[in-house]
N, C-alpha and C positions, 0 to 999 in steps of 0.2 A: 495626566496623560503622559505617555511615554512613547518614544520613537521605537517602532517595531520593525527591525530588519529580519526578514525570514532567513533561517539557516538554509544553506545549499544542501539539498538532499540528494544523495547518490546511492546506487545499489550497494547493499551490504553495510550501510552506515546507519546507526540508530538515529531515530528522529526525535526532535523535541517539538511535539505538536502544540506546545504553548507559545512558541515563538512566531507570532504572526505580525504582518506589517500593520502599523497603525499610523494614521495621518494626524499631524499636529493640528489641533483645533484652535489654539490661541497663540498669537493673534489671528483672526479670521476676517476676511472681507465679507461684509454683508450689508445690504441696504437697510435691514431692520435695526442693526446695531452699529451706527456710523462711527462710534468711538473706537472700534477695533481696527487695528492697522492691517492693511493687506499684505504686509511683508514682515519678516522677522524683525523685532525691535532691536535697536542698537544696544549693545551690552551695557553702555553707560546709563541707559534709562532704566527705570524701575516700573515695569508694567503692572506689577501687583499693587504698588503704591498708587499708581494712576487709577486703577480700577477701584481701589478702596475709596479714593477721594470722589470719584464719579458717583459711586453708590451712596456715599454720605450726602453729597450735595443734591442728588436727584434719585431718591429711593424708588425706582421703578423696576418692573420685572426684567426689562432689558439690561439695566445696569447690574441687577443682582446676578443675572445669568453671566454677564461679562466677568464679574468678580469671581463667580464659581469657576469659570474657565481659567482665570488667572491663578487661582488657588490650586487647581488641579495641575496646571503647568508647573507651578512652584514645587509641588510634591514630587515631580519627576527628578529633581536634583537632590532630593533628600534621601539619605540612606534609610533603610528599613528601621523604623523606630517610632517613638511616641510623637515626635513633632510631625512626621509625615502623616501619621494617622489623624492628628489634629487638623492638619491642612485639608485632608480629604473629607473629614467630618464636616468642617465648615463649608467646603465646596458643595457637599451633598445638601446640607441644610439650605444654602442659598439657591441651588438649582431647584430643589423641591418647592421652595417658597416662590420662585419665579413661575413655575408651572401652575401652582395653586392660585396665584394672584392674576395671572394673565386671563383676559376674557376669552381668548381662543389660543391656547398653547400650540405653538407650531412644532414642526419636525425637529428643528434645531434645539428647541428646549428639551424635548423628550430624548433626543440623541445625547445631549450634554448630560442629562440626568443619568441615562443608562451607562454612558461611558465612565462617569465618575463612580457609579456603583460597581462597575466591572473592575476599576482600579482598587476599590475597597475590598473586592472579593465577594461582593453580594451578588452571586451569579443569577439567582432566580429573579431578583428585583431588576437587575440589568436587562435580563431577557424581556421582561414585561415592558420596560420603558422603550427598548430598542424596537420591539415589534410594533409598539404604538407609533413610534416615529416612522417606521416603514409604511404603516397603513395610511399615513398622511401624504404619501407620494411626494417626498421632499424634492422640490425643484432647486432649492438653494443650497443643497448639500452635495458634495461629490458622491456619485452614485455607488461607489465601492465602499464608502465608510461603514454604513450600517450592516451590509452582509458580512464584511470582514469581522466586525465585532461579534455578530451572531455565530459565525463559524468558530471563533475563539471560544465562545461560551460552550458550544456543543463539544468541542474538543476537550475543554477542561472538565466537562461532565462525562467524558468517555461515552459520547453518543455519536459514533461515526456516521450512522445513517442520517441523523439530523444535520450533521456538518456537510455531508454530501448534498443534501437537499438545498441548504443555504448556499453552497458553492455554485449551484446553478444560477442563482441571482448574481453572484459575483462575476461569473463568467459572462453573463449577459451584458454586463457593463463594459466589457472589453478591456478591463484593467487587471485581469488575473495575470500574475507574473509566472515565469518559468518555475519558481519555487512554489508558488501556489498550486500549480498543476502537479508538481512532484509530490507534495503533501497529499493532494487529492488522490493521486494514484495509490499511495499507501493506505488511505482510508478504504478505498475500493477493494484493495487486497484483503484487508481485515474482514470485509463483508463478503468475500469470495466472489466478487463481481469482476472476474479476471479479464474478460474482454474489454470492459469499460476501463479497467486499470491500465491495460495495454495502450488504449487510446489516450489516456491521460499522460502516460509516460511519453508518448509520441509528441503531444503538445509541449510538454516540458523540454524535450530535446530540440524541437523546432524553434522555440523561443530563445533558447540559450545554446548556441552551437558548441560552446566550450565544454559542455557536459555530454560528450559523445556516448558515455557509458549508459545514458538513459535509453538509448536505442536498444541496448542489451536487456535492460529491465523490461522494456516493452515486449521484446521477443520472448522473454521468460514467461510473462503473464499470458501472452497469446498461446504459447506452447502448452499451457495448462488449461486453456479455455476451450470449450467445445467448438469444433468446426472453425478453428482459427489458425490452422497450420500455414496458410498462405501469408498472412501478415507477419507471422512469427519468422518465416524464412526471409521475408523482405527486410524486416528490422534487424535480424541477425546479420544479414549481408551488409547492411548500412553500418552496423556496429563494427564489423570486421574492417570495413573500408576506412572508417574514420579513426579507429583505434590502432591501426597498424603502426608500429614503431613508437607509440605513445609510451612514456615511462610508466612502468608498473602495470601495463595493460594485459600481461600474459594470462592471469587467472580469469579475467573477464572474457578475453578472446577464446579461451578454452571453453567457457560456457556457451559462447555464441556458436562455435563450431559444433558443439554438442547438440544445440537446438536444431541446427541445420541437419545434422545426422539423423536425429529423430524424425524430423519432417520428411526427409528424403526416404527413410525406411518406410514410413507410412504410405508413401506414394509408390513403393515397390522399386525404388531406384537404389538398389543395394550397393552397387559398385561406387556410386557417388557418395552414398552415406558412409561407406568404409573410409574413403579419403578424408572426409571431414572428421570422422571419429579419430583417425590417426593424427590429424592436425591438432585436435583437441588434446590428445594425450601428449603431443610434443610440446604444447604450450604449458601443460600442467601435468607432469608425470605422476603426481600424487593423487590425481582426480580419478576415482574408481568409475565414475559415470562415463568417462571417455572409453574405458575398456569395456564397459557394459554395452555402450553403443556399438563398439567394434564387434562384440559377440553377436549382437542381433543382426548386424549387417552380414557377418560371416554365415550365420544360420540361414539368412535369406539367400545367400550364394551357394548354400549347401556344402560349405567347407567345414564339415563337422569337427575333425580333429583340431583345426586351427581355432574353432569356436570354443572347444573345451579348454585349450591353453589360455585363451583370452579371458574366459570366465573365471578360471582358477586364479589368474593374475589379479582380476578385479576383486575377488574375495580376499586375496592375500593382502592387498594394500589398503583395504577398507578397514577402518578402526571399528566400525559398527555395520557389518554387512546387512543390506536391506533385503526385504522379501523379493524385490525385483532381481537382485543379483542371484539369489538362490534359485529363483524360478528359471532364469535363462540358463544357468548352469545345469539345471535338471533337464531342460529341453535338449541341450547339447549332449548330455549323457544318454538320454533316451534314444536320440536319433543315431547313436553309435552302438546301441544294444547294451549299454551299461545300466541295466534296469535297477539293480540294487542301489547304485550311487544316485541314480535319478530319483528313486523313491525317497531316499534320505534327504536329498536336496529339496524336493517338493514338500516334504514334511516340514523342513525348516521354514520354507516360504509360507506355508499355510499357518504355521504357529506365529510367525511375525505379522501376518495380516489375517486376522480372524474373520474378515468379511469376504475373503477371496475364495469363491467356490471352485474356480478353475484349478488353483493349486491343490485343493483337497482332492478333486477328481483325478488330477494327474498323479498325485501320490498313490491313490488307489489303483490306477491303471499300471503304474510302474511296479508296485508291490505284487499285483496279480501276475504280471509278466515274470517277476523274479521268483514265483512259486510260494507266495505268502498270502493265501486266500483270506485268512481271518483278518489280518491287518488291512487288506485291500477292501473287504466289505465294510469295515469300520470307517475308512476314509470315504467310501462311496456314500455311506449314510451321512457323514459329516457334510459332504458336498450338497446333498439334498436338504440338510438342515439349514445350511447357509443360503441356499437358493431353492426353495420349494417349487419354483416355476421353471426349472431347467427344461428345455425342450426335449431332452432325452430322459425325462423322469421315468416314464413307464419302462423303458428298456433297462434303465439303471436299477429299478426295483426288481426286475426279473433277474438281473445279474447278481444282485445282493442275495436273493433267495437261493440261487444256484451255488453261490460260494459258501453259504451257511450250511449246506447239506454235505 
């Protein structure tokens, strides 16, 4: 057994999903095995020798289990090597022997067996023993022990959906830590369950106020989740309030202001969105997303020349311009009558996002306005290929036929 302190997980920091908290099981207070001490033994004593002697004098399942726990504990101080593997092999054999010999193996026996198997790297066997322990409704074990190990198994097996399911059991115990919730948020992001991920980040931030940036992570996930603009705005505002004047906070605050700008734009509050977009750019001048938010707000305010300037600046500072940047530049050009530039920009957007039928349609419309009917027809056809159920399908087919003649 090893002590497992979870890594603190923050936005934009790579996770180590194998680093889970684990509770020390030896020595353990229990009425079934009275020889186990309820507190950590004094370093001057030798618990392994004590367990060896007890098992020799009284070879019973309880003493075999205690010795297995002591061997597993001893293995934690051994570096990776043959001696550690020998200790774990002996621990497993004794735990398996205790389970086999007991008239009614209890949850502690199965948990110990599974925990040792997990330390040995035998994941499937550990899963079997731990689920058996859980099925026995263990009243004598801390409730968080078994779900924590099952979550670890799922993460090691790259099964985020299973880990998410086991996390529900851990959360129900009331012992899920801020770090537990942060790792759960990352799992949910992998599964594209962004609303739930935002809620998990909120729990992580609430349980550990020192990590204010988790409010920004919540805002980011809510911003991408359907119908979640209100919680995104709320959490972004909390992030800005708590992160103000924090060392190194500028890039995170830039994102928070960007989330607010997007949400306000969606609500038609373009002037307010413009303020937050410019604050985002002030916090991080190299962030092209801030200039893109500014472009959209300016388009909403019908300030088209300014929108063109902002869109050009976004494209200029971006190392890899996105379809979104080209799309908004195309809108700004189209609204000022620059149809050829608009067509080129929408073509770029459509090529970068092969699923976007709106970019393809806009490319066709811009090229038609610029006097290029053949190219316009091809882009109209591409828009229908991408989305055969467009509501303007019939009208678009008539327009394609007229352009082809």
